[in-house]
N, C-alpha and C positions, 0 to 999 in steps of 0.2 A: 641915870636913874639909880635910886637907892632902894634896894629890894630886901624884904624880910622873908627868910626861909624858915618856916616853923617845923619842928620835928625833922631836922635835916638828916639825921642818921649819919652815914659815912660820907655824905656830901655829893652824891651823884648830881642832884639838882642844883646845889650851890655852885658847883664847878661849871655846870652848863650856863647858869645865869651870869656868873662872873665873867665868862667869855663874852656873853651877849652885851652886857653893859659896858665892858671895856674899862680902861684905866680911869676914866672920869666918873665911873659909877662905883657902887659898893654893894656888898651882900652881907647882911647880918644873919648868921646861921645859928639857930637856937635848938638845943637838944638837951634832954635830961641825962644823957649818958656821956660822961667825960671821956671814956675810951673812944667812943664814936667821934667826938670832936677832935681828939688827937689824930685820928685817921684823916679827918678833913684837913687839918693843918699840914700833915705830912704830904697828902696828895696835892694840895695847893702849892707847897714849896717845890715839889718835884716838877711841877709845870710852870714854875716862876709866876704864879698867880698871887698878887699881893693885895687884892681888894676884898678879901673875905675876912670878916670879924666874927669869931666864934663866941657864943654865950652859953654857959652851962646853966640851964634853968628849966623849970617845968612850965610849959606853955600855958597851963591853966593858972591864971592870975598873974603872970609875968607882965610887968609894965616897962616898956622900953624907954620911956621918957623922951620920945621923939616921934616924928611921923615919916612915913615911907611913901614912895611912888607906887609900889606894888608889893603884894604878898603872895607867896607860893607855898604849896604844900603837897607832898606826894605820899600816899598810903599812911596818913597820920590821923585823919578824922575817923577812920574805921577802928582806931584804938581808943577813941574818946567816948566817954559815956554821955557827954553833952556837946556834940559837934556844933549845934547852933550857937551855944555860948562862945565857943572858940572862934567861929566866923564873925560873930558880933564884936569880939575883942579885936579881931583883925581889921574889921571895918573902922573901928574907933581910932586906929593908929595910921590910917591912910590919909593922904592929902585929898583934896576935893577931886572927885572923879578918878580916884585911885583904882588900880587894877588888881583883881584877885584871880589866881589860876591854881586849880586843884585837880588832882589825879587820884582816883580811888578805885579799889577793887569792888566788884559786885559778884559775890559768890552765889547769888540767887539765879544767875544766868550761866548755864552750863552747856557748852557745846560738846556733845559726846564724841568720843573717838570712833574711827572706823578703820579696820574692824574693831570690835568692842574690846575694851580694856577694863575688866571688872575691878581690879585693884586700884587703878587710877580713878575710876568713877567713885569707888568707896571713899577715897581720900577727899574728893571734891565734896561729897556729902558731909564728911567730918568738918571740913573748913566752913561750910555753910551753916551747919548746926552749932558749931563752936562760936562763930562771930554773932550768930543770931541771939545767943544767950549772953555773950559778953557785951556786945554793943549792937551793931546792925550789920548783917551779912550783905545787905543790899545798899551799902553806902553810896556806891556809884550812881544808882538810880535816884537816890535822894538828893544828889548834889544840886540839881536845878531848883528844887523847892527850898532847900536850906539856904542857898545864896540869895534867893528872893526874900526870904524871911529875915535874913541878916542885913538887908538894906541895899542890895545890889540890883542893878537893872537886869532885864531878861538875859540870863546866861546863854552862852553859845556852848553846847555840849556835843560830845562825840563819844561813842562806845566802840571799842575795838579790842582785838586780842590776836596775837600771832599764833600760827599753827606750825609746829615742828613735826618731826617724825624720826623713826629709826632708833636703834638701841643706843646710839651715841648722842642722842639729843640732850642738850643742856638742861631740859626741863625735868629729866629724871632726878638730877641732883637738886634742882630748885624745889620740886615737890617734897623731896625727902628732908631737906634742911628746914624748909618752912614748917613741915609737919613736926619735926623734932622740936622746934621752938614753942609749939603749942601743946605738945603731947602730955606733959605732966598736968597742965590745967584742964585739958580735955578729959583726962581720966578722973580728976578730982570733981569735975562738974557732971560726971556721968554721961558725957557725950559718947565716949567709947569705954569698953571694958578693959580692965587691967589685963595685959597679955594678948589683946587682940592683934596688936602690931608688934613685930620685932623691928624696931627702928634701925638697928645696926645692919640689917640685911635688906631693908626696904628699897634702897636705890638699886641694888643688884636685881631684886625681883621685878622692879618696874622695868628695868632695861630688858630683862628676859621676856616679860609680857609684851612689850612693844615690839621687840625684835621678832618674836615668834609669829606675830600676825602682820608684820610690816605695817603697824598701825600709825596713824597720825596722833599727835599730842597737842590738842588745843590748850593754850594757856588760859588762866582765869580771865574773865571779862574785866576790862578796865574802862572807866569813864573819865574823860578829861573835860573840864569846864572852865571857862573864863568869863569874867563880867566886870563892868566898871561900877564903882560906887554910885548909888543913885543921888542925883543932885538935890 
């Protein structure tokens, strides 16, 4: 199979797909960030994976000039102002009955921690409000409808999220670094006030909060969906 990975980032999905399709298959990994693509190449070389081709391009309007057996994308549609257009472009480059598989966050679905973690809950509110203004905070819930509208057969969808816990949880760092990446724009858009959060101490405070109550830490909800192109 020849697979297109849109908005591949540092290549987690590209590497997974490359292993699945094997030496006779190929992966075309597209991202707007050249530094991310360098990381993809380095990771592939370290694992002796030779079937990944990196393309530095904006997925909006990019024309591959060929067709693929499948297209995949993870956490990319939530960053797009026109996800339906992106999916229609993907459908246009697939072979007959080609496969689409997408995985998206849904910040409108929040599993609260127990015992309560007010700081973590406030962060989840910020993520929800930020993406609601920028694109769609409930992109995961929209996947079924979007794939149908883009010309795919009834998608198979699943929602899930892991739950961690303890002050050593990897999610303390994940929440902090994800928040750091949106913090300036969240302030500029009025989602949060300047000075409401000290990002440099955020991870430490999250760990203290979780540790004090021996709380669980539910990760954000994610929805996976796959479907074949409608005949």
